[in-house]
N, C-alpha and C positions, 0 to 999 in steps of 0.2 A: 502852232504859231498863231499869234494874234497881233493885231495892229493897234497902236496907241493913237490917241486923238491928236497928238502933236502938242503945241504950246497950250498950257493949261489943262493937259490931259488928266492930271490927278483930280482936279476939281470936277471935270466932266464925269469921272468915274463915281465920285461921291454923290453928285446929283442923280446920276443914273441909278445908283444903288437905292437911294431913298424913294425915287419915283417908282421903280419896279417893285420894291418891297411893299409900297402902298397898293400897287396894282394886285399883287399876290393876295394881300389881306382882303381886298375887295373882290377877289375872284376875277380880276380882269387882266391877268398876265398875258393874254393874247393880244392886247391892245398895243398900238404904237405909242411910244413916249414922246416927249417934247423934242427929242433929237431926230424923230422920224424913223426910228429903228425898233426892232423887237429885241428883247433880251432872251437869249436861248443858248443851249449847249453848242460848243463850237462845231462839232460834226453835224449836228442837226441843221445848223445854218448852212454849211457847205452842201449837204445832200438835199437841201430845200432849194438850191439854186441861188442862195444869197451870198453876200459879201460881208465877212466879219470886219469890224472897224475898230472896236475898243473893248476892253473889259467892262462888264457891267456890274461886277461886284458880288453877285449871288454865290458864285463858286469860282474856283480857280480856272474852270473851263467855260464859264458863261461869257458870252460876247454880245456886244451891240451889233445886230445883224440887219443889213438892208436887203430885203427880198423884193425883187422886181414884181410888178403886177402880173406879168406873163410868165413867171418862173414855173417850171415843172419839176416836181421831185425827181431826183436823178439817181438814186441808189448809190452804188459804189464807184461808178465811173462818171463823174460830172463832166459835161461836155461844154460848159461855158468857157469862153476863151481866157478868162482871168483865173481859172482854177487849174492847178496842176493835177492831172487826173491819176497819176500812177507813179510807182517807183520811189516813194518817199521812205527813206531808211530811218530807223530809230537810232537813238543815241548809242554810242559805243564807248564804254569805259573800261572794258576788259582787254586782256592781252589776246593777240591772235590765237585762235584755237577754240575758244569758247564764246559763243554769242551771248548777247544780253537779251533779256526778255523784251519782246517787241522790236528787236533790232532788224529782223528780216520778216516783216509782217505778212509777206506773200507765201512763205514756206508752208506747205500743207503736207498732211499725211493721209495716205490711202489705207483704209482698214477693212477687214471683213467684219460685218456687223455683229455676228453672233458672239464672237469671243474677243473682239477688239484685236484681232490678229493683224499685225503690221504687214502690209503688202509692199509699199514703195513710197518714195517721196513724190512731191508734186509742187505746183505753184499756182497761185490764184492769178489768172490772167484777165478775168472778166467777172462780173458779179455772179454769173451762173455757170462759169466754165473754169476748170483747172486743167493745166498742161502737165503731161507726164510722158514716160517712155512707153512705147507700144509693148515691149517685152514684159512690162509689169502687169498689163491688164488684158493681154490677148486671150487668156483663158476665161475671161469674164464677159466676153461679147455675147449678146443675145439675152436669154432669160437669166443667165448667171449674174448679170450686172446688179440684180436686186440684192445680192449679198454684200455689196460694197457701200462704204460711206467715206466721206472726206472730213477730216478734222482740220479746222482752221484755228489759228491763234495758239497752237500748242507750243510749249517750250520745254518744260521738264516732265518727261513721261512717267516719272516715278511718283508723282504727287498730284493730287487734285486740289491742293490748298493754295494754289497760286493766286495772287491778287487780281490778275487778269485771266478770266476763264476762257477756255477754248470752247468752240462751238462745232457741232457735228451736223452734216448734211447728207441725207441719202443720195445716192447716185441714180439719176434718172436715165442716163444713156452713156454708153461707152462708144467712142468713135475712133477706130484705128485708121491710120493712114493707109490708103488702098495699096500702096506699093511696099508696105512693110514686109520684110523677109526675116523670119525668125532664125534662119540658119546663119545669115550674114549680118543681121541687125542693120541692114540698110533701111532708111526711112523709119527709124526707131522713134516714133512720136505718136501721141494719142491725146485726145481731148475727152474729158468727162464732164457731162452736164449735171449740175446740181438740181435737186427737186425744187428748191426755192432759192432766191437770190441772197447772197451774202450782203451784209451792210458794213460799211467802213467803221472800224474802231481802232483804238490805239494799237492793238495787236493783230488786226486783220486789215489788209490792204492789198491792192493789186500791183503787180510788177508791170513795167513797161515792156512793150514788144519792139525790138529794134527794126530799123529799116535797113535795106541792103547797103552794105559798106559803112554802116555806122561804126563798126569796129573791125578794122582790117587785121588780117592774120599777123601774128607776131607783134601786135601793137603794144605799147606800154600802158594801156588802160589798166586801171585798178579793178581787178576781177576777183570774185570769191565764189567758192562752191560751199553749200551748206547742207547739213543733214544730220541724222542720228546714227549714221553708220560707224564702223570701226575707225579708230584714229590711226591704226596701223594694222598690219597683218596679224600681229600677235595679241591685240587687245580685244576687249569685249565691245559690244555696241554701246554707243554713248546714250545716256539717259537725258542729257541736256543738249539742246541744239548746238552743234559745233559749226565753226566757220574756218575755212582754209583759204588763204590768199594764194592764187595760182597765176602763173604767167601763161599767156597764149602762145602757141607754137604756129609756125608757118605750115602750110599743107605739105610742101615738099619735105621739110625736115621731119614731120610726123610720119609721113609715109616711109621714109628711110628707116626710121626707128622701128616701125612696125614690121617692115620687111625683114629686119634682123630677127624678129620673133616668129613670124608666120611664113617666111620664105620669100624669095625674090619675085614670085608671081602675085603677091598681094597688092591690091590696089585700094587705096583709101578713097571712098566715094566723096565727091565734091560737097555732099550734103552733111558731111561730118567735119568736126574741128577738134583740135587737141589742146589740152592745157595741163599744166602740172610741172613739178620738179621733184628732185629727190627729197622725200619726206613731206611733200606738199601735194596731196592728191585726194580725190574721192576714193572711197573704199567700199567694201561690202556693206550693204544696207543703205547706201546713198542713191541707188538707182532711181531714176525718174525725177530726181531733184534738180533744182536750178543752178546753172552757172550764170552769174550776173556780173555786169560791168558798169562802171559809173561814167556818166556823161552829163556835164552841166548840173551836177548835184542831184541827178535822178539816176535810178538804177534800171538797167535793161537786161532782160533775159537773153543771153547770147546762146546758151546751150542747155541741153537736157542730158543728164548723166546717163550714158549708154553702157559702156563696158571698159574694162581695163585689164592689165596683166599684173596681178598682185596690187600693191598699193604703195605709191611713192618710191618705186624702184628707180635707180639711176638710169637716166636716158630713156625711160619708158613713160610717156605721158598717158593721161586718161583720155578716153575718146567720148565725145559728146555729139548729140544731134544738133546740127546748126539750125537755130530757130528762124533766122531770116530767110533761109532757103525754103521755108514752108509758110511764109507769111500769107500768100494768096489762099492756100488751103485753110489756114487757121481763120482768116477773115471770112472766107466763104462759109465755113462750117458754123462759126458763131453767128454770122449775119443771117443765114437761112433760118436758124432756130430762134434767133431773136425776133425775126419778123413773123414767124409762124410757130409759136410756142406749142 
């Protein structure tokens, strides 16, 4: 998105174009022009702490950018109050079931480095951290973490000829929630620290983290789960990122449904939530991926794909780790390592 100059904006663009073109010819493109702004690529403006104001004509994404004197380059999560830092979804022109390229720019893949072996889904939560399920990576804690990498910006795993290229980041650290239980999948959540920070691009961006009670159980919020998993129990894994719109369940109704499967003694932990409907569910291969919901045109990660019984069966929802239940742990983990890299 860019902002026009208002009345007479077309003329301002023309003047800016000729002025900046002259600066480029003279090797002075880093100088301010007569409008008091720099002409630069849109995301360069944003990540430099600047404010885009109008097109400047050099390319479709070049903008007139006002950069404050005290601005600090900010990477993928700008903190200035006028910048929306997360959860900006890409365009959607396809039918429900198949995502568009760059539509869900936070969706990530965890791979083993040596053979590009797919491990699990994940999501970019911070420029150096991705969020996933603990059951996906508990075998890689310690020295084995060095075999993992995270792929950002992926869409079609069957080709490398996409116009927007994916990027890969070695994993520097695997942090499992201390209360994770691999038998019951309680506290099924983990963070992976990247060796270097990601930078925001059209196909790489961070998802928002919800606050407590942002999305109440059973709410009518628009929610999607994404991944490269199976579309149903009989299909193969998807090669193109898929999206499924899913309804949120209340905790009591989900517990009742799961007791029908596991017996009357089963208790759904308060740190879990449920979503899905018949034919609309996460499936094998989607583990660790994000369940996101929309609020005020931004997308928040409400859950992490944890487990299910089959895929999309009638009256059996998928079970997700509730992200807002772990917000203190997430902030503490990211904050400690952000201050002490």
